[in-house]
All heavy atoms as an XYZ file, in Angstrom:
935
protein
N       0.829     -1.181      0.026
C       0.008     -0.013      0.008
C       0.869      1.251      0.008
O       1.876      1.324      0.755
C      -0.918     -0.017      1.232
C      -1.769      1.212      1.361
S      -2.839      1.216      2.798
C      -4.104      0.171      2.225
N       0.542      2.190     -0.810
C       1.290      3.445     -0.974
C       1.007      4.392      0.168
O      -0.095      4.473      0.666
C       0.942      4.100     -2.275
C       1.829      5.272     -2.620
C       1.559      5.773     -4.003
O       0.839      5.153     -4.773
N       2.092      6.921     -4.329
N       2.051      5.105      0.582
C       1.855      6.094      1.681
C       1.118      7.316      1.162
O       1.388      7.800      0.064
C       3.247      6.506      2.231
C       3.116      7.433      3.436
S       4.675      7.870      4.193
C       5.322      6.275      4.665
N       0.203      7.819      1.969
C      -0.524      9.039      1.714
C       0.233     10.199      2.360
O       0.326     10.236      3.572
C      -1.933      8.923      2.273
C      -2.744     10.194      2.025
O      -2.757     10.761      0.979
N      -3.388     10.676      3.090
N       0.807     11.090      1.554
C       1.624     12.168      2.064
C       0.927     13.521      1.836
O       0.421     13.765      0.756
C       3.022     12.173      1.413
C       3.894     13.303      1.945
C       3.717     10.828      1.610
N       0.985     14.319      2.868
C       0.436     15.701      2.836
C       1.584     16.622      3.214
O       2.237     16.384      4.245
C      -0.696     15.828      3.875
C      -1.791     14.799      3.646
C      -1.235     17.277      3.859
C      -2.740     14.614      4.824
N       1.853     17.617      2.386
C       2.916     18.563      2.635
C       2.271     19.948      2.782
O       1.544     20.394      1.876
C       3.968     18.575      1.545
C       4.595     17.217      1.354
C       5.088     19.621      1.864
C       5.499     17.116      0.132
N       2.582     20.609      3.883
C       2.060     21.942      4.176
C       3.235     22.870      4.337
O       4.213     22.557      5.069
C       1.203     21.950      5.435
C      -0.017     21.017      5.244
C       0.782     23.348      5.798
C      -0.780     20.735      6.454
N       3.177     24.040      3.696
C       4.295     24.986      3.818
C       3.802     26.424      3.729
O       2.645     26.646      3.336
C       5.364     24.713      2.751
O       6.568     25.341      3.059
N       4.646     27.325      4.096
C       4.321     28.753      4.081
C       4.352     29.278      2.633
O       5.276     28.989      1.885
C       5.386     29.478      4.940
C       5.046     30.905      5.190
N       6.027     31.862      5.375
C       3.866     31.578      5.377
C       5.449     33.051      5.586
N       4.153     32.859      5.592
N       3.396     30.126      2.313
C       3.219     30.546      0.932
C       3.881     31.872      0.591
O       3.850     32.317     -0.542
C       1.752     30.640      0.587
C       0.989     31.744      1.323
O       1.610     32.374      2.213
O      -0.176     31.962      1.006
N       4.457     32.592      1.538
C       4.827     33.985      1.306
C       6.318     34.190      0.947
O       6.677     35.343      0.666
C       4.489     34.818      2.514
N       7.101     33.188      0.957
C       8.525     33.421      0.664
C       9.180     32.177      0.036
O       8.593     31.117      0.033
C       9.292     33.867      1.939
C       9.041     32.917      3.114
O       8.693     31.721      2.892
O       9.144     33.347      4.265
N      10.375     32.384     -0.450
C      11.056     31.258     -1.169
C      11.371     30.085     -0.263
O      11.365     28.950     -0.743
C      12.288     31.745     -1.912
C      11.944     32.694     -3.038
C      13.325     32.376     -1.006
N      11.673     30.329      0.993
C      12.031     29.165      1.811
C      10.860     28.249      2.007
O      10.975     27.005      2.001
C      12.688     29.532      3.166
C      12.052     30.649      3.941
O      11.331     31.484      3.316
O      12.209     30.675      5.161
N       9.623     28.792      2.120
C       8.457     27.928      2.187
C       8.175     27.202      0.895
O       7.915     26.000      0.863
N       8.299     27.908     -0.195
C       8.057     27.295     -1.508
C       9.145     26.293     -1.880
O       8.820     25.222     -2.386
C       7.933     28.414     -2.587
C       6.632     29.215     -2.275
C       7.851     27.817     -3.983
C       6.523     30.520     -3.053
N      10.402     26.616     -1.579
C      11.473     25.617     -1.826
C      11.287     24.409     -0.921
O      11.548     23.285     -1.371
C      12.859     26.240     -1.558
C      13.322     27.158     -2.687
C      14.531     27.829     -2.531
C      12.592     27.349     -3.812
C      14.975     28.686     -3.512
C      13.033     28.190     -4.826
C      14.257     28.873     -4.695
N      10.875     24.586      0.296
C      10.614     23.447      1.196
C       9.569     22.512      0.588
O       9.724     21.288      0.580
C      10.124     23.920      2.582
O      11.159     24.672      3.205
N       8.508     23.131      0.083
C       7.431     22.328     -0.570
C       8.014     21.599     -1.788
O       7.769     20.405     -1.985
C       6.310     23.235     -1.000
C       5.141     22.513     -1.735
C       4.307     21.724     -0.768
C       4.329     23.519     -2.479
N       8.821     22.300     -2.582
C       9.395     21.654     -3.784
C      10.313     20.489     -3.420
O      10.281     19.459     -4.107
C      10.203     22.716     -4.602
N      11.088     20.642     -2.379
C      11.972     19.526     -1.918
C      11.126     18.356     -1.489
O      11.398     17.201     -1.810
C      12.918     20.017     -0.828
C      13.927     20.985     -1.412
C      13.611     18.836     -0.183
C      14.712     21.784     -0.414
N      10.053     18.647     -0.753
C       9.142     17.585     -0.325
C       8.534     16.845     -1.525
O       8.441     15.625     -1.543
N       8.175     17.596     -2.542
C       7.615     16.957     -3.761
C       8.649     16.136     -4.537
O       8.265     15.224     -5.248
C       6.990     18.016     -4.657
C       5.636     18.534     -4.226
C       5.201     19.749     -5.048
C       4.573     17.407     -4.298
N       9.914     16.502     -4.427
C      10.954     15.685     -5.074
C      10.984     14.306     -4.432
O      11.151     13.315     -5.112
C      12.307     16.348     -4.987
C      12.424     17.626     -5.811
S      13.898     18.604     -5.549
C      15.197     17.490     -6.014
N      10.818     14.276     -3.119
C      10.812     12.976     -2.386
C       9.452     12.237     -2.558
O       9.414     11.053     -2.680
C      11.126     13.253     -0.919
C      10.989     12.056     -0.026
C      12.046     11.033     -0.246
C      11.940      9.915      0.779
N      12.704      8.719      0.402
N       8.374     13.022     -2.481
C       6.995     12.430     -2.533
C       6.230     13.122     -3.668
O       5.410     14.011     -3.429
C       6.295     12.619     -1.187
C       7.019     12.019     -0.032
C       7.691     12.793      0.902
C       7.004     10.616      0.158
C       8.331     12.230      1.982
C       7.630     10.040      1.241
C       8.323     10.862      2.142
O       8.950     10.298      3.216
N       6.473     12.763     -4.905
C       5.860     13.494     -6.053
C       4.357     13.386     -6.091
O       3.699     14.214     -6.743
C       6.495     12.825     -7.277
C       7.140     11.585     -6.821
C       7.390     11.717     -5.353
N       3.750     12.454     -5.406
C       2.278     12.299     -5.415
C       1.627     12.926     -4.194
O       0.460     12.749     -3.913
C       1.896     10.868     -5.519
C       2.294     10.209     -6.867
C       1.850      8.836     -7.005
N       2.259      8.314     -8.264
C       1.941      7.161     -8.750
N       1.158      6.379     -8.031
N       2.354      6.758     -9.881
N       2.424     13.678     -3.418
C       1.892     14.255     -2.193
C       0.791     15.279     -2.481
O       0.791     15.963     -3.504
C       3.031     14.936     -1.402
N      -0.130     15.354     -1.548
C      -1.132     16.435     -1.575
C      -0.445     17.631     -0.922
O       0.239     17.489      0.078
C      -2.352     15.997     -0.799
C      -3.061     14.784     -1.408
C      -4.118     14.275     -0.480
C      -4.688     12.985     -1.055
N      -4.642     11.884     -0.130
N      -0.657     18.807     -1.504
C       0.080     19.996     -0.999
C      -0.874     21.116     -0.619
O      -1.946     21.239     -1.206
C       1.112     20.499     -2.053
O       0.374     20.892     -3.237
C       2.119     19.440     -2.417
N      -0.389     21.954      0.314
C      -1.202     23.090      0.742
C      -0.205     24.144      1.165
O       0.602     23.962      2.079
C      -2.040     22.688      1.955
C      -3.066     23.704      2.273
C      -4.302     23.711      1.662
C      -2.821     24.672      3.240
C      -5.282     24.663      1.999
C      -3.798     25.613      3.589
C      -5.023     25.652      2.946
N      -0.269     25.283      0.470
C       0.531     26.476      0.829
C      -0.374     27.381      1.630
O      -1.548     27.612      1.226
C       1.044     27.159     -0.405
C       2.206     26.486     -1.108
C       2.419     27.128     -2.470
C       3.477     26.578     -0.265
N       0.111     27.963      2.721
C      -0.730     28.790      3.562
C       0.028     29.957      4.134
O       1.244     29.945      4.243
C      -1.357     27.949      4.741
O      -2.323     28.775      5.395
C      -0.295     27.500      5.717
N      -0.719     30.948      4.508
C      -0.183     32.078      5.267
C      -0.547     31.904      6.715
O      -1.071     30.893      7.148
N      -0.258     32.926      7.476
C      -0.592     32.872      8.896
C      -1.986     33.420      9.169
O      -2.596     34.000      8.307
C       0.432     33.741      9.707
C       1.815     33.102      9.712
C       2.803     33.597      8.921
C       2.034     32.005     10.513
C       4.093     33.044      8.942
C       3.321     31.423     10.553
C       4.311     31.942      9.714
O       5.560     31.333      9.753
N      -2.463     33.167     10.342
C      -3.772     33.671     10.775
C      -4.781     32.587     10.934
O      -4.700     31.522     10.355
N      -5.747     32.864     11.773
C      -6.758     31.876     12.175
C      -7.544     31.292     10.986
O      -7.690     30.093     10.899
C      -7.750     32.508     13.178
C      -8.728     31.550     13.775
C      -9.530     32.202     14.835
C     -10.438     31.195     15.556
N     -11.158     31.773     16.660
N      -7.962     32.151     10.099
C      -8.744     31.654      8.921
C      -7.880     30.774      7.997
O      -8.391     29.778      7.488
C      -9.357     32.837      8.149
C     -10.429     33.566      8.936
C     -11.488     32.675      9.473
O     -12.046     31.842      8.703
O     -11.833     32.803     10.699
N      -6.627     31.159      7.808
C      -5.740     30.321      6.994
C      -5.516     28.952      7.656
O      -5.492     27.927      6.999
C      -4.412     31.031      6.743
C      -4.526     32.164      5.794
O      -5.244     32.122      4.846
N      -3.757     33.216      6.040
N      -5.318     28.953      8.957
C      -5.088     27.716      9.676
C      -6.348     26.808      9.653
O      -6.270     25.630      9.544
C      -4.592     27.949     11.081
C      -3.207     28.542     11.147
C      -2.805     29.314     12.234
C      -2.263     28.274     10.136
C      -1.519     29.852     12.284
C      -0.948     28.769     10.217
C      -0.635     29.596     11.289
N      -7.502     27.469      9.772
C      -8.781     26.674      9.721
C      -8.897     25.967      8.350
O      -9.238     24.826      8.233
C      -9.990     27.545      9.924
C     -10.266     27.864     11.359
C     -11.552     28.698     11.450
C     -11.967     28.972     12.884
N     -13.167     29.777     12.939
N      -8.611     26.722      7.271
C      -8.633     26.130      5.924
C      -7.624     25.024      5.782
O      -7.901     24.008      5.163
C      -8.395     27.258      4.887
N      -6.447     25.235      6.378
C      -5.413     24.156      6.317
C      -5.887     22.902      7.042
O      -5.748     21.811      6.498
C      -4.138     24.663      6.990
C      -3.009     23.670      6.994
S      -1.616     24.202      8.033
C      -2.297     24.015      9.657
N      -6.518     23.027      8.202
C      -6.970     21.865      8.929
C      -8.107     21.182      8.190
O      -8.234     19.952      8.225
C      -7.375     22.247     10.363
C      -6.222     22.650     11.205
C      -6.305     23.778     11.994
C      -5.036     21.914     11.212
C      -5.220     24.180     12.797
C      -3.954     22.297     12.034
C      -4.057     23.474     12.799
N      -8.994     21.940      7.521
C     -10.022     21.326      6.693
C      -9.396     20.500      5.580
O      -9.834     19.385      5.321
C     -10.951     22.412      6.129
C     -11.885     22.999      7.140
C     -12.724     24.132      6.559
O     -12.952     24.106      5.315
O     -13.124     25.004      7.329
N      -8.379     21.054      4.946
C      -7.633     20.313      3.920
C      -7.051     18.996      4.458
O      -7.158     17.944      3.832
C      -6.561     21.206      3.311
C      -5.645     20.520      2.340
C      -6.055     20.300      1.041
C      -4.396     20.068      2.741
C      -5.186     19.616      0.139
C      -3.554     19.416      1.887
C      -3.955     19.197      0.583
N      -6.439     19.126      5.603
C      -5.830     17.962      6.229
C      -6.864     16.896      6.529
O      -6.707     15.723      6.191
C      -5.077     18.335      7.542
C      -4.670     17.106      8.328
C      -3.833     19.159      7.178
N      -7.963     17.282      7.107
C      -9.047     16.306      7.433
C      -9.600     15.648      6.196
O      -9.904     14.436      6.223
C     -10.149     17.008      8.225
C      -9.746     17.287      9.647
O      -8.974     16.529     10.280
N     -10.267     18.365     10.195
N      -9.693     16.366      5.083
C     -10.202     15.787      3.832
C      -9.138     14.885      3.159
O      -9.479     14.032      2.382
C     -10.609     16.890      2.877
C     -11.870     17.632      3.292
C     -12.201     18.702      2.335
C     -13.377     19.543      2.859
N     -13.611     20.694      2.003
N      -7.868     15.133      3.473
C      -6.768     14.430      2.785
C      -6.343     13.158      3.491
O      -5.675     12.325      2.868
C      -5.573     15.383      2.699
O      -5.915     16.502      1.901
N      -6.688     12.988      4.746
C      -6.301     11.797      5.495
C      -7.076     10.593      4.972
O      -8.288     10.670      4.755
C      -6.532     11.967      7.010
C      -5.636     13.079      7.539
C      -6.295     10.650      7.742
C      -5.961     13.461      8.957
N      -6.368      9.498      4.762
C      -7.063      8.269      4.376
C      -7.283      7.412      5.589
O      -6.705      7.629      6.644
C      -6.218      7.501      3.339
O      -4.986      7.058      3.979
C      -5.905      8.344      2.125
N      -8.114      6.366      5.414
C      -8.385      5.478      6.521
C      -7.259      4.531      6.809
O      -7.253      3.830      7.855
C      -9.688      4.705      6.244
O      -9.503      3.956      5.062
N      -6.272      4.476      5.946
C      -5.117      3.602      6.203
C      -4.272      4.186      7.301
O      -4.424      5.329      7.660
C      -4.291      3.391      4.929
O      -3.316      4.419      4.831
N      -3.336      3.365      7.749
C      -2.426      3.907      8.790
C      -1.159      4.372      8.177
O      -0.157      4.570      8.839
C      -2.161      2.806      9.840
C      -1.514      1.576      9.247
O      -1.424      1.477      8.019
O      -1.080      0.701     10.041
N      -1.142      4.578      6.877
C       0.066      5.047      6.178
C      -0.058      6.472      5.749
O       0.038      6.806      4.561
C       0.351      4.121      4.982
C       0.734      2.732      5.426
C       1.362      2.006      4.256
C       1.842      0.646      4.682
N       3.200      0.609      5.094
N      -0.365      7.366      6.683
C      -0.471      8.812      6.405
C       0.740      9.487      6.986
O       1.136      9.206      8.132
C      -1.740      9.381      7.083
C      -3.020      8.892      6.420
O      -3.370      9.360      5.382
N      -3.694      7.944      7.067
N       1.304     10.418      6.247
C       2.468     11.200      6.675
C       2.117     12.662      6.328
O       1.796     12.997      5.210
C       3.726     10.790      5.972
C       4.983     11.659      6.193
C       5.432     11.624      7.610
C       6.091     11.217      5.287
N       2.272     13.524      7.356
C       2.127     14.960      7.107
C       3.438     15.621      7.491
O       3.990     15.421      8.553
C       0.969     15.559      7.989
C       0.785     17.004      7.748
S      -0.740     17.698      8.407
C      -0.555     17.380     10.164
N       3.917     16.457      6.543
C       5.127     17.233      6.728
C       4.748     18.696      6.670
O       4.129     19.187      5.731
C       6.166     16.910      5.629
C       6.518     15.452      5.577
C       7.373     17.765      5.805
C       7.296     15.013      4.362
N       5.104     19.420      7.740
C       4.871     20.848      7.814
C       6.234     21.504      7.785
O       7.130     21.118      8.527
C       4.125     21.240      9.142
C       2.811     20.491      9.263
C       3.926     22.736      9.203
C       2.104     20.649     10.597
N       6.366     22.520      6.906
C       7.685     23.143      6.813
C       7.524     24.669      6.776
O       6.529     25.195      6.223
C       8.443     22.697      5.583
O       7.721     22.987      4.409
N       8.501     25.394      7.320
C       8.607     26.820      7.299
C       7.360     27.506      7.819
O       6.930     28.524      7.296
C       8.927     27.284      5.890
C       9.287     28.754      5.828
O      10.070     29.203      6.738
O       8.785     29.503      4.965
N       6.742     26.984      8.842
C       5.537     27.584      9.385
C       5.689     27.648     10.890
O       5.302     26.744     11.628
C       4.325     26.673      8.957
C       2.971     27.287      9.128
C       2.827     28.490      8.196
C       1.881     26.281      8.763
N       6.275     28.738     11.359
C       6.424     28.904     12.818
C       5.089     29.277     13.419
O       4.267     29.924     12.779
N       4.877     28.915     14.664
C       3.642     29.311     15.342
C       3.994     29.921     16.686
O       5.113     29.745     17.215
C       2.645     28.129     15.525
C       3.215     27.063     16.422
C       2.175     27.634     14.173
C       2.158     26.095     16.894
N       3.007     30.625     17.202
C       3.191     31.201     18.530
C       2.082     30.696     19.472
O       1.252     29.871     19.025
C       3.190     32.732     18.489
C       1.885     33.278     17.905
O       0.821     32.724     18.099
N       2.015     34.372     17.147
N       2.087     31.113     20.698
C       1.135     30.641     21.685
C      -0.311     30.890     21.290
O      -1.235     30.201     21.701
C       1.407     31.208     23.058
C       2.584     30.532     23.725
O       3.046     29.498     23.228
O       3.101     31.085     24.742
N      -0.566     31.922     20.471
C      -1.913     32.243     20.058
C      -2.602     31.101     19.249
O      -3.827     30.907     19.342
C      -1.959     33.497     19.183
O      -1.347     34.564     19.799
N      -1.795     30.345     18.527
C      -2.339     29.287     17.675
C      -1.956     27.895     18.120
O      -2.415     26.924     17.510
C      -1.936     29.518     16.239
C      -2.410     30.831     15.701
C      -1.574     31.880     15.436
C      -3.794     31.050     15.464
C      -2.009     33.112     14.979
C      -4.268     32.257     15.005
C      -3.369     33.269     14.719
O      -3.856     34.473     14.259
N      -1.116     27.768     19.108
C      -0.626     26.436     19.445
C      -1.758     25.487     19.870
O      -1.744     24.308     19.552
C       0.449     26.495     20.523
O      -0.049     27.000     21.723
N      -2.747     26.008     20.576
C      -3.831     25.145     21.036
C      -4.641     24.548     19.864
O      -5.054     23.452     19.871
C      -4.779     25.923     22.010
C      -5.756     25.031     22.733
C      -5.095     23.952     23.610
O      -3.973     24.181     24.160
O      -5.649     22.852     23.713
N      -4.838     25.405     18.854
C      -5.571     24.970     17.637
C      -4.800     23.822     16.968
O      -5.366     22.814     16.583
C      -5.684     26.176     16.655
C      -6.448     25.867     15.394
S      -6.411     27.228     14.208
C      -7.210     28.521     15.069
N      -3.471     23.962     16.866
C      -2.656     22.917     16.292
C      -2.706     21.646     17.171
O      -2.840     20.548     16.675
C      -1.203     23.391     16.059
C      -1.012     24.177     14.851
C      -1.300     25.544     14.831
C      -0.572     23.563     13.676
C      -1.073     26.292     13.680
C      -0.370     24.326     12.526
C      -0.625     25.675     12.523
N      -2.500     21.865     18.463
C      -2.481     20.695     19.393
C      -3.747     19.907     19.309
O      -3.706     18.643     19.301
C      -2.220     21.177     20.830
C      -0.780     21.590     21.108
C      -0.729     22.268     22.488
C       0.140     20.430     21.039
N      -4.882     20.557     19.319
C      -6.179     19.820     19.273
C      -6.289     18.990     17.999
O      -6.746     17.842     18.005
C      -7.347     20.777     19.407
C      -7.448     21.457     20.775
C      -7.457     20.402     21.904
O      -8.200     19.422     21.873
N      -6.637     20.606     22.918
N      -5.896     19.555     16.885
C      -5.904     18.811     15.585
C      -4.938     17.634     15.668
O      -5.283     16.532     15.237
C      -5.573     19.767     14.452
O      -6.553     20.818     14.393
C      -5.563     18.986     13.137
N      -3.726     17.887     16.143
C      -2.719     16.809     16.192
C      -3.190     15.655     17.096
O      -2.998     14.485     16.775
C      -1.383     17.349     16.656
C      -0.733     18.308     15.734
C       0.252     19.147     16.179
C      -1.097     18.357     14.385
C       0.896     20.059     15.297
C      -0.480     19.265     13.515
C       0.510     20.082     13.983
N      -3.798     15.974     18.183
C      -4.302     14.939     19.133
C      -5.337     14.092     18.428
O      -5.361     12.892     18.574
C      -4.798     15.596     20.435
C      -3.621     16.123     21.219
C      -5.614     14.607     21.254
C      -3.984     17.032     22.374
N      -6.231     14.724     17.647
C      -7.285     13.992     16.940
C      -6.746     13.009     15.898
O      -7.308     11.934     15.696
C      -8.253     14.955     16.295
C      -9.166     15.676     17.235
C     -10.032     16.663     16.456
C     -10.780     17.560     17.433
N     -11.537     18.631     16.750
N      -5.681     13.401     15.215
C      -5.172     12.604     14.093
C      -3.922     11.782     14.430
O      -3.416     11.037     13.610
C      -4.903     13.445     12.836
C      -3.793     14.475     13.099
C      -6.215     14.099     12.373
C      -3.418     15.277     11.861
N      -3.463     11.895     15.685
C      -2.195     11.314     16.050
C      -2.106      9.805     15.763
O      -1.067      9.320     15.308
C      -1.925     11.533     17.548
C      -0.561     11.161     18.010
C      -0.342     11.519     19.434
C       1.031     11.189     19.915
N       1.238     11.611     21.268
N      -3.138      9.097     15.961
C      -3.075      7.632     15.775
C      -3.027      7.199     14.311
O      -2.599      6.087     14.026
N      -3.408      8.068     13.402
C      -3.430      7.643     11.981
C      -2.511      8.456     11.064
O      -2.391      8.118      9.907
C      -4.877      7.695     11.406
C      -5.498      9.081     11.564
C      -5.750      6.641     12.052
C      -6.776      9.257     10.873
N      -1.891      9.500     11.630
C      -1.000     10.327     10.824
C       0.332     10.543     11.574
O       0.339     10.960     12.695
C      -1.638     11.719     10.540
C      -0.689     12.578      9.700
C      -2.970     11.595      9.858
N       1.426     10.234     10.885
C       2.742     10.581     11.440
C       3.006     12.045     10.985
O       2.875     12.366      9.788
C       3.847      9.686     10.884
C       5.205     10.094     11.418
C       6.314      9.210     10.940
C       7.615      9.768     11.529
N       8.758      8.930     11.230
N       3.358     12.877     11.948
C       3.533     14.296     11.631
C       4.999     14.703     11.895
O       5.518     14.421     12.981
C       2.605     15.182     12.518
C       1.154     14.790     12.313
C       2.804     16.644     12.170
C       0.209     15.322     13.322
N       5.605     15.331     10.879
C       6.938     15.835     11.008
C       6.863     17.358     10.734
O       6.343     17.736      9.693
C       7.922     15.160      9.996
C       7.950     13.652     10.252
C       9.332     15.792     10.134
C       8.706     12.911      9.186
N       7.412     18.148     11.638
C       7.385     19.597     11.475
C       8.842     20.094     11.407
O       9.621     19.906     12.352
C       6.661     20.245     12.640
C       6.286     21.675     12.442
C       7.013     22.654     11.833
C       5.099     22.299     12.928
N       6.336     23.830     11.866
C       5.155     23.644     12.561
C       3.990     21.850     13.613
C       4.167     24.542     12.871
C       2.992     22.759     13.948
C       3.070     24.092     13.560
N       9.213     20.718     10.320
C      10.570     21.231     10.107
C      10.478     22.760     10.017
O       9.725     23.268      9.203
C      11.173     20.639      8.828
C      11.138     19.118      8.881
C      12.619     21.146      8.632
C      11.381     18.439      7.533
N      11.293     23.451     10.816
C      11.133     24.903     10.834
C      12.453     25.551     11.241
O      13.320     24.940     11.820
C      10.037     25.305     11.788
C       9.510     26.701     11.562
O       9.832     27.307     10.510
O       8.767     27.203     12.414
N      12.570     26.859     10.913
C      13.740     27.623     11.283
C      13.356     28.875     12.095
O      14.271     29.668     12.437
C      14.553     27.995     10.073
C      13.820     28.951      9.167
N      14.032     30.337      9.203
C      12.877     28.752      8.225
C      13.238     30.895      8.341
N      12.542     29.972      7.722
N      12.127     29.062     12.369
C      11.682     30.249     13.128
C      11.941     30.091     14.605
O      12.094     28.958     15.101
C      10.187     30.503     12.861
C       9.886     30.831     11.461
N       9.428     29.919     10.570
C      10.004     32.030     10.794
C       9.260     30.509      9.372
N       9.595     31.755      9.512
N      11.925     31.193     15.315
C      12.054     31.129     16.786
C      10.697     30.768     17.397
O       9.697     31.311     17.019
C      12.461     32.513     17.333
C      13.849     32.869     16.937
O      14.744     32.014     16.850
N      14.117     34.113     16.648
N      10.715     29.775     18.269
C       9.544     29.300     18.958
C       9.646     29.623     20.440
O      10.754     29.543     21.013
C       9.428     27.797     18.796
C       9.043     27.296     17.438
C       9.555     27.690     16.240
C       8.089     26.321     17.136
N       8.965     26.984     15.211
C       8.043     26.142     15.772
C       7.211     25.561     17.939
C       7.233     25.228     15.140
C       6.382     24.636     17.315
C       6.366     24.495     15.944
N       8.524     29.943     21.031
C       8.508     30.093     22.488
C       8.705     28.743     23.138
O       8.205     27.740     22.613
C       7.182     30.727     22.929
C       6.923     32.162     22.472
C       5.490     32.542     22.770
C       7.943     33.082     23.139
N       9.448     28.643     24.223
C       9.747     27.358     24.851
C       8.482     26.516     25.123
O       8.467     25.315     24.879
C      10.475     27.689     26.103
C      11.113     29.046     25.799
C      10.128     29.731     24.898
N       7.431     27.127     25.607
C       6.211     26.363     25.961
C       5.579     25.787     24.698
O       5.162     24.630     24.681
C       5.218     27.251     26.708
C       3.935     26.475     27.075
C       2.893     27.348     27.683
C       1.621     26.681     28.075
N       1.152     25.555     27.364
N       5.479     26.575     23.664
C       4.936     26.120     22.400
C       5.723     24.967     21.853
O       5.206     23.938     21.424
C       4.854     27.271     21.371
O       4.099     28.335     21.887
C       4.264     26.807     20.055
N       7.083     25.134     21.857
C       7.938     24.047     21.394
C       7.719     22.756     22.161
O       7.576     21.668     21.598
C       9.389     24.469     21.487
C      10.354     23.427     21.034
C      11.813     23.882     21.137
O      12.088     25.074     21.334
O      12.684     22.990     21.077
N       7.651     22.882     23.464
C       7.477     21.650     24.342
C       6.116     21.013     24.049
O       6.018     19.806     23.934
C       7.609     22.040     25.774
C       7.534     20.973     26.819
C       8.682     20.001     26.626
C       7.552     21.513     28.221
N       5.079     21.817     23.971
C       3.739     21.275     23.738
C       3.633     20.579     22.400
O       3.118     19.473     22.271
C       2.681     22.387     23.813
C       2.465     22.907     25.217
O       2.892     22.221     26.188
O       1.855     23.998     25.334
N       4.136     21.178     21.326
C       4.095     20.600     20.001
C       4.953     19.322     19.924
O       4.576     18.362     19.334
C       4.495     21.640     18.925
C       3.491     22.792     18.903
C       4.634     20.965     17.554
C       2.094     22.461     18.432
N       6.135     19.372     20.562
C       7.046     18.221     20.554
C       6.368     16.978     21.151
O       6.741     15.831     20.822
C       8.297     18.516     21.359
C       9.419     18.945     20.482
C      10.723     19.030     21.361
C      11.830     19.454     20.468
N      13.074     19.682     21.222
N       5.414     17.124     22.025
C       4.721     15.985     22.620
C       3.892     15.257     21.595
O       3.565     14.072     21.766
C       3.820     16.452     23.782
C       4.590     16.863     24.985
C       3.620     17.183     26.115
N       4.355     17.737     27.190
C       4.063     18.901     27.803
N       3.007     19.573     27.445
N       4.803     19.349     28.809
N       3.483     15.931     20.541
C       2.522     15.360     19.593
C       3.135     15.067     18.230
O       2.577     14.252     17.484
C       1.327     16.315     19.392
C       0.615     16.647     20.655
C       0.113     15.445     21.438
O      -0.256     14.415     20.826
O       0.126     15.465     22.686
N       4.257     15.713     17.869
C       4.839     15.499     16.557
C       6.350     15.393     16.639
O       6.910     15.722     17.683
C       4.466     16.668     15.589
C       2.993     16.939     15.546
C       5.220     17.951     15.930
N       6.941     14.965     15.567
C       8.395     15.006     15.469
C       8.769     16.405     15.039
O       8.444     16.815     13.893
C       8.900     13.957     14.452
C      10.410     13.946     14.327
C      10.912     12.917     13.320
O      10.136     12.006     12.982
O      12.048     13.082     12.851
N       9.397     17.199     15.868
C       9.723     18.585     15.606
C      11.167     18.735     15.375
O      11.983     18.349     16.229
C       9.208     19.452     16.782
C       9.434     20.952     16.660
C       8.683     21.506     15.460
C       9.030     21.655     17.937
N      11.553     19.314     14.253
C      12.932     19.556     13.926
C      13.100     21.067     13.743
O      12.592     21.634     12.745
C      13.382     18.817     12.600
C      13.108     17.322     12.798
C      14.781     19.139     12.275
C      13.118     16.538     11.479
N      13.784     21.690     14.674
C      13.980     23.161     14.599
C      15.463     23.403     14.305
O      16.338     22.936     15.003
C      13.590     23.835     15.922
C      12.122     23.807     16.302
C      11.897     24.474     17.645
C      11.275     24.474     15.225
N      15.677     24.213     13.274
C      17.067     24.618     12.928
C      17.274     26.028     13.501
O      16.700     26.957     12.983
C      17.228     24.639     11.425
C      18.620     25.025     10.997
O      19.507     25.238     11.874
O      18.844     25.165      9.810
N      18.014     26.090     14.534
C      18.204     27.387     15.214
C      19.351     28.112     14.607
O      19.783     29.098     14.973
C      18.426     27.176     16.696
C      17.257     26.470     17.354
C      17.458     26.343     18.820
N      16.600     25.367     19.410
C      15.313     25.590     19.707
N      14.758     26.719     19.433
N      14.605     24.654     20.258
C-alpha cells in the first residue's frame, strides 16, 4: 500500500516554496497546501488535512517553514491529538519558537527546529 503524504508549507517566501518543492521531489504524489498565517488560513489548512487523510495507517504529514506562537498552538495541538493515531507528523522549521509552544508541540509531533 502506498503512503498518503500531505505537505504543508508557508506561501509567502522562497524558503516555504522551496521546502514544498523539496518535499515533492521525495514524494511526487503528495497532496500539497501552501498557507499564510492567521486563524482563517489555519482553519482552511486543517479542513484540507481532514479531507486528505485516508483510513489507512500510512499517512504522513510534513509541515515546513511555518512557525507558530502561543496564540495558535492550542488549535494545532487539538488537531494533532485527533489525528495522532493515523498520521505521522513531522514539522521542520527555522523560526524562533517560544519554549512552551515548542514543548507542547514536541509531545505530539516529530519537531525539527534549525536554530
